[in-house]
N, C-alpha and C positions, 0 to 999 in steps of 0.2 A: 448481507454480503457487501464487501468493500470493493469499490471501484477505483482504479487508478485515475486520478484527476488529471485532465489536460491542463497545460499551462504550467507544469511543474518543471523547474530547471535547477539542478543542484550541481553546477559546474565547479570543479575543484573544491570539494567539500572541506578539505583540510586547510585551505588557504585562510590566512589570518584576516580578521575584519579590522579595517582601519579605525583608529580611535575616533577620528572625526565622524565617521559614519555612525558609530555607536552613539556618540554624543547627540548627533542630530536626531537619530531615531528615538532615543530616550526622551528628548525634549518634546518631540511630536507625540509620543505615547502619553507622557504626563499631561500634556495639554488636552489630548483627546479624552483621556480617562477622567480628568477633572470635569470636563463638560458632560461626560456620559452620566455621571451621578446626578446631574441636574435634570435628567430625563424623567418625565412624569409617566407613571403607569407602565413601568418596565415589564410587568407580567401581563401578557395579553391573553385573549381567550384561548389561543392555541396551546399555550403552556398550561393553562388551567385544565384544558381538556386532556392533555397528556398526563397530568397529575391524577385526574379522576380515573382515566383508563388504567393507569398503573395500579391504583389502589384496588379497583374493581376486579381486574383480570389477573393480577399477580405477574405482570410483565414489566420489564424495564422500559423506560421511555425510548421511542424512536430507534428501532432496529437493533436492540440488544438481544442477548440470549434469554431464553425462558427463565423465569425466576418466580419464586413464591415469597409473598410477604412474610415477615416475622410474625410469629404467633403471640397472643397475649401471654404474659408471664415469661417472655423470652429473655434474651441477654441484654445487658446495658453496659455502661462505661466501666473501665478498669484502668489502673495506672500502668501496669507492666504486662508483658507477654505472659500468658498463662493465668491471668486474673479473670474473674467473672464480671460480666456485664450486669450491673444492678440498678442503674438509673440512667435516664436520658435517652433511651433508645427511641428513635423516631420510626415507629412500626410501619407506617404506610410508605416509607422510603428506605426500608431495609428488606433485602431480598436473599433468598437461598439461590445461589448460583454455582455453576461449574466453571471455575476460573482456571485458565491454563496454568499448569504446574501446581495448582492448589487443590484440585478436586472439588468436592462439594463443600461449600462454606456459606456462612451467613455474611453478606455484605451489610455492615451495620452503619447506619447514619445516626450520629449521636449529638444531641443538642448541647450547646455550650452551657457550662455551669454558671458562668458569670456574664453579665451584660457587657457588650462591647467586644466580646471574643467570638471567633468563628466556630462553626460546628466541627466535629471530628468524624473521621471515617476509619473503619477497621474491618478486618476479616475475623470471624469467630467460628470456632468449631467445638462442639460438645460443651457449649456454655463458656468457653474461654477465648480470650483474644489471642490470636496467633500472629496477627500482623496489623500494624498501624500505618495508615497511609501518610506520606510525608506532609508536614505542615511548616508554615513560615515561622510560627512561634511569635507572631505579632498580633497586637490588638487591632481591631478594625475601627473601633470608635463608633461604629454604626449599630443600629438595632437589628439583630437577627430576627427574621420573620419565620422562614421555613426553608427546608430543602424541597425544591419544587419539581425536580426531575433528575433521574439517574439513568444512564445508558451504559451498556457493556458492549463494546465494539472495537474492532481494530481501527482506531482513529487515524493513526499515522501510517497505516498501510505497510507495516513491517512484518506482518504475519502473526503478531501476538496481540492478545485481547487487552484492551485498555478500558479505563473507567472515566466517564465524563459526568460531572455533576453541575447542576445550576442551583445556586443558593440565593434566596431572596432577602434583601435588606430594606429597611425603611428609615427615613429621616423626616419626621414631620408628616406631611401629606404625600411625600414622594416615595416611590418604590422602584427598585431596580434589581436585576439579577447579576450575580458575579459567578464566573466559571471556576471550577476546580477540575483540572484535567490530569489524570494519573496515567502515565505511559509505562507499560510493562517492559522490563528489560531483564533477560535471563542473566544469571550470575556469570555465565561464561561468555557473554556477549557484551563487550564493552564499547560497541559501536554506538556513538552518540549521533543522533540524526540531525543536529543543528550545528551552527558554526562554533568552532572552538572558543572564540572570544565571548561567547554567550554562556560559558560554563558557570559564571557567577550567578546566573538566573536559575540554575538548576538546583533542585533540592532532592536529594536522594533519600529513599526509604530503605532501611536495612532489614533484611529478612534472614532469620536463622534457617527456615525451611521454605522451599519454594522460591520462585523468582521475585525480585523486588520491583518496585515502581519508582518512577521519579516524576517530579513536577517541573514543568518548564514555565516559570512565572512570566518570562518574556512573552511566551505564547499566550498566556492568560491575559496579559495586558493588551496584546494586539487584538485578541478576540473582543475584549471589552471596548477598546477604542473604535473598532469598526462596527459596533452596534450589532454584534452577532450573538447576543445572549438572551434575546427575547424568547426564543424557542430552542429546543434541543436540536431540531433538524438543521437550523442555521449554524449552530456550533459544530455539529458533526461534519459539515461540508466545508470547513474552513482551512483544513490542513494545507491544501495545494496553494491557496492564496497567501497563507502565512509564509511558506517557504519561498515563494517567488518574491514576496515583498522584502524578506530578509536578504535574499540574494541580490536584489536590485540595489541595495545600499552599497554593495561592493562594485557597482558598475558592471555586473555580469550581464551577459546577453540574455534577454528574456526569451521564453519559448516562442512568443509571437514574432519577435524579431528574427529568430532562427527560421521560422516558417517562411518569412519573407525572403531571407537569404537563400534558402533552398529553391524558392521559385525563381529568383534572379539568376541562379547558377544552373538552371535546368538544361542548358545546352550541353553541359558536361554529362549529367547522369541520365538524361532522357534521349540520348543519341540513339539512332536506329541500330539494331543488331542484324547481322547478316547470317546468323545461324541459330538454330533452336528458337525460331521466332513465331511459333504458332500462338504463344501467349507471351505478352511483354507487359508487366504490371508493376506498380509501385504501391507502397504503403508507408505510413509514418507512425511510429509507436515508441514509447519509452521502454526499451527492452531491459535496461539495467535499472537498479533502484535509484540511480542518480536522477531519473525522471527526464533526462534530456531527450528530445526527439531523435530517433534514429530512422534514417531513410533507408528502406530496403527496396532495391530494384531487382526484379527477377524475370528471367525469360526461360521458356520451355518449348521443346519441340523435337522433331526428328523421329525416326522409326524406333529409337531406343528410349524416347521420352526423357531426354537429358534435360536437367535443370541447372541453371547457373544463377547465382545471386551475388549482389554487391551491396555493401553496407556503407553508409555515409553519416557523418556528424558535422556540425558546425563547431570549429574550434574557438578558443577564447579570443582569437584575433578576427573572427568573423569569416574565416576561410573554410571552404568545403574540404573535408578530410575523409579520404577513403580508408576504411578500417581494414586491418590485416585479419586474415582468417587462417584456420588450420586446414582448409580444403586443399586437396592435392590437385595440381593443375592438370586439366584434361579429363578429370574424372567427374562423373555426375554428382551433383550435390543434392541435399535433401529437397523434397518438394515443399517449398514454403508457402506457395500460393493457396493456402487453405483459409477458410473462414474462421476456424477455431482450432485450438490445440491445447492439450493438457500442459500444465506448468507445475513444477515442484520448486518451492522456495527453500533455500538453505540459509542458515545464519552462522556467522563466524566473526571474530574480532575485526576482520577486514571489511565486513559489511554484509549486505543481503545479496544473494545471487539467485537469479531465476533460471531454471533449467527447462527450456522449451522442448517438449517431446515432438520429434519430427520423423517423417517416413520418406523412403525413396523406393520407387518402383522402376525397374529396368527391364526392357525386353531384349534379351540376348539374341533370340531367334524366334521364329513363329511358334515354336513349341517349348521355349525355355524362358522362364522369368525369374528375376532376382528381386528380393525385397529386403529391406533393412530398416531397423528402428534405431534412432540415436537421439541425443539431446544437444541443444545449442545453448551456450551460455556466453553472455557478453560481460567481460571484466577487463578493466584498464584498456578500453578501446580495442580489445582483441576478441574475435568471435571464435570460440573453441567448440568443435564438434566432438562429442564423446560417444563412440560406438557402443551399442548395447546388445543387439542380437541381429541375426540374419536368417533368411529363409530362402530356399530355392525350390521352385516348382517346375517339374519337367513332365510334359505330356507324352506318353509312349504308347506303342501298340496301335492296332487298328481301331480300338475303342477309345483311344485318347485318354487312357487312364492316367491320373496325376500321381506322380511320385514326389512326395514332399519331405524335405529334410530341413530341420531347424537347429540352430545352435547359438549359444551366447557368445559374448565377446572374447571369452577364454577358450572357445572351441568345444564346450560341453554341450552334449545333445539335449534338445528341448522337444517336448511334445508340441503339437500345434496350439493347444490351449495355453501352454506355458509361454510360447512365443507371443501369442496375442496379448497376454497380460504382463509381459516381462518388464516393461517400464514401470508399471504400478508396483510390481513386486520389488524391483530394484530400488526405487526411491522410497517406496512405502516402508521398506525394512529399515531405512535410515531415520524414519520418523519425520520426514519432510512434509511440509504443508502442501496439499494439492489444490491447485486453482485451475481456472479455465480462462485462456486468453482468446479474445475475439478480435479479428482484424478486418479492416475495410480496404480491399484491394481495388485499385483503379487502373484502367488501361492507359499505358503511357501515350498511346496514339491520340487519346482525348485531349492532350495538352497542345496539340498542333494548332497554331493560330491564336492561342490565348495570349492575353497581355500578362504582365507580371502579377497584377492584382487578381486576375482570374485564375492564374496558376496557383497563387497563394491560397485562394479560396478552395481549390481542389485539394491541396495539401491539408488545409484545416479540416476538410470533410473526412479525409483519411484518418487524421489524428483523433478527431472526435469520435470516430467509429471504433477506436480501440478501447478495450476494457479488460481488466484482470480481476476476476471475481473468485472468491473462495467457494468451494463446493459445499 
């Protein structure tokens, strides 16, 4: 399961990176990578153990999907799509996997035919190569030793399965690992997750059938320069740090700094409420895929159990920004103060959107209750509520018999069971990825008397308590 990493901030994703920033980063990376290859003993015991477990158990290293190693006499390398694998197959690092959009295929690791060249990777079905993973087409000049680990996981947390590989090289008595990270991108989703001015570092793989993959060589250079290639677990946890580092070159406000600014401006968002004040809590979570912290402050109370919520972000000027919503003034809003909720992620050319499934319960009178289910989505700093279904329960007669009526957002009648599962049916029919969001809510009153640093620590606690995991 993938977890949204804290500390990710992708403010103004489409903003152009300054040439000076790129030049400085490239120099730093080249310097770091040059030193990285001098590191002795790059393959540690943990990586060796991953390799052995992979070979013995037929599982990809560190958190991938279940896979089976290729069998003897299996497939090997071929020049074009549709040709057979006949030589070079690295059997203990080739796996039968279920890849998004590809179904059941053999992920083939293929040894280089010539010294000084890197290994190749491909998907094979029925003995024929159906997809080749993108390559740089450049000699390494180093001695290839082995493919030491392979993992199948949603590395960049966009809902699509990626492939991460560690390749071991040697030069004399020195050994080190180099990463190969293949990020999956559907053919109808042209949303690139990194800065536009880094496009030259992107190598696309063309696919006739199924979704393609691309390599972000800038990302691979960063992972190597930070020494995160000794084990697969280190590599798989590097996405958040990579994004934050790239953003920092633009002078963007880091997630940590935003937390501090939220704390300093708490006299605005943590002010007392004089209505529906039985509960008054806050949490901090990256609701949109931009990863920027969103502060949610909610209060609930009264005989009708009304709930009101306000959303805040820190803008690029460091100011507290209250987000607009589609909530109607004076009406109860969804009950957000829950420890967890279902989330459906959708993908489009404009990016990834998370649809949080929320509920509202209202007490109209002692014997009449209203319930509704809807979804919340944050896009372009606007919180949109999409109604899904409603239910009314009225207790009548001397025996208090419940009369229950349910209907969807178009007024169509629903059974109780259909109402209970309507969100799953609605978004599931679209093929959206279901996840579970976990929140850490903290009482606003606990901030009273705190210093800025203490309040910032409380916000960090709330932010660290958020997770978004695939089911």
